[in-house]
C-alpha positions, 0 to 999 in steps of 0.5 A, a space after each residue: 388775498 393769498 393764504 399760506 399753510 405752514 407746518 406750524 399752522 397745521 400742527 396748531 390746528 391738529 392740537 386744537 382738534 385733539 383738545 376738542 375731541 378729548 374734551 379739554 375745551 369742554 364748556 361747563 365744570 364737569 359737575 355730576 349733577 343732573 343739570 351738569 350731566 345734561 350740559 356735558 352731553 350737549 357740549 359733547 355733541 357740539 364739540 363733535 360737530 365742531 371737530 367735524 367742521 375743523 376736519 373739513 376746514 383742514 381738508 380744504 386748507 390742505 387742498 388749497 395749499 396743494 393747488 397754490 403750490 402749482 401756480 407758477 410765479 406765485 410765492 404764496 398759495 392762493 385757495 381757489 375761491 369762487 366769488 359770491 354773487 354780486 361780488 366786485 370780483 365776479 368773473 362776469 364783467 360789470 355792465 359797461 366794462 371791457 373784458 380783457 379777453 373780449 375785443 371791443 365791438 367794432 360797431 361802436 368804433 364805426 359809430 364813433 367815426 360816423 359821428 366824429 364830424 370829420 365827414 358829412 354827406 348831408 348838410 343844410 336845412 329846408 324843403 328844397 334838396 340837391 342830391 349830388 353824386 361824385 362822378 370824378 376820380 377824386 374826393 370832393 368837398 362841395 360847399 353851399 354858398 348863400 347870396 349875400 354871404 361869404 364866397 370862401 366859407 360855405 354855410 353847409 358842405 358835404 364830403 364825397 368819395 368817388 361814387 358817393 352821394 350826398 345832399 344839400 338842403 335850402 329853405 324857401 326864399 333862399 338862393 345861392 350856389 353849390 361849388 367844389 373846393 380845390 384839392 387843398 379844401 379851399 373854395 376858389 372864385 373860379 369854380 363851377 357853380 350849380 346856382 339855385 333860388 327858391 321863392 317863398 312857395 318853393 318854385 325854383 330857378 336852377 342853372 349851371 354856370 361856368 362864367 367864373 371858371 370850370 373846375 368840375 363838370 356839373 349836370 343837374 336834373 329835376 326828375 321831371 325831364 328838365 336838365 342843365 349842364 353836362 358831364 363831359 371832361 374837357 380840361 385836358 384839351 383846353 388851350 394852355 393859357 386857359 388852364 390852371 392846376 391846383 396843388 393836387 394837379 386838378 385842372 380849372 379852365 379859365 372862365 370868360 368872366 368879363 373877357 378882360 384877358 386873353 386867357 378868359 377869351 380863350 377859355 370862354 371860346 373853348 368851352 363854347 366850342 365844346 359845350 355850346 351855350 344852351 346847357 350852361 352859362 359860358 358868358 354873362 348874357 347867355 340868358 338873353 339868347 333864344 330858347 334853344 341856346 338859353 341856359 335858363 331851361 330850369 327856371 320857374 320849376 315846381 320841383 323842389 328835389 334835384 339830382 346832380 353829378 359833379 365830375 372832372 373838369 
């Protein structure tokens, strides 16, 4: 609230002070009785104190008037009054408020971004884990698909930047596969698959399959010496009729599937020539091969924790 000190106000205060000092505002009747004299003496003392208070008040008001007149952009003067402790106008912001001169904490912004749901590097539930590293040169969305469920909408998914690691979990008694989405974020049936199954006791069967197609190289390890899949990038040399590209230019090598088209036959033959058949499924019946060329090298695995790399096709 602004306070203006005008000459008329100052004059009125001065007249009031003069009246007090002269005794014209003295309380009592001015009786010469003993009681009156005692009362008059007391009133005089009170008036002197009151005059002193008014003097101090006058000085403060004059000082406020002078300071306010130097405040640019102000039409009226504002005495500089410090707010009392606990006042809502305290210079110290209340808890939870933001001071205009103090930027909000960047940690709070980071925390909000981390919990916004736009990106996750851990998903799923259960004692079995597959920790995946993105070894490609592009962002990856890896989805987990359970047997009997959708092949386009994953039950869990993680988003990984190049070099980033995330984890997918699954329960004992569950089986399915992990696959990478295309550059538009859609999961195609022609993707590479990291297949898994855990029995009721947590004994796993893991393998890598390129039967439906190869949009990523996948290599998986149980940490105990067993591995499957590969980390090679072979799509650039594949026959032109056996390669397709998505909207982002990412390649998929056509899988053998049932060998019903020339592209399937050429894609299957090309992958076999580059990768062999012992580390991943190229044909549906590869698990009938002899041990050295059988992709089921990680069957009946007591490990419940796997690490995998998803790289370029």
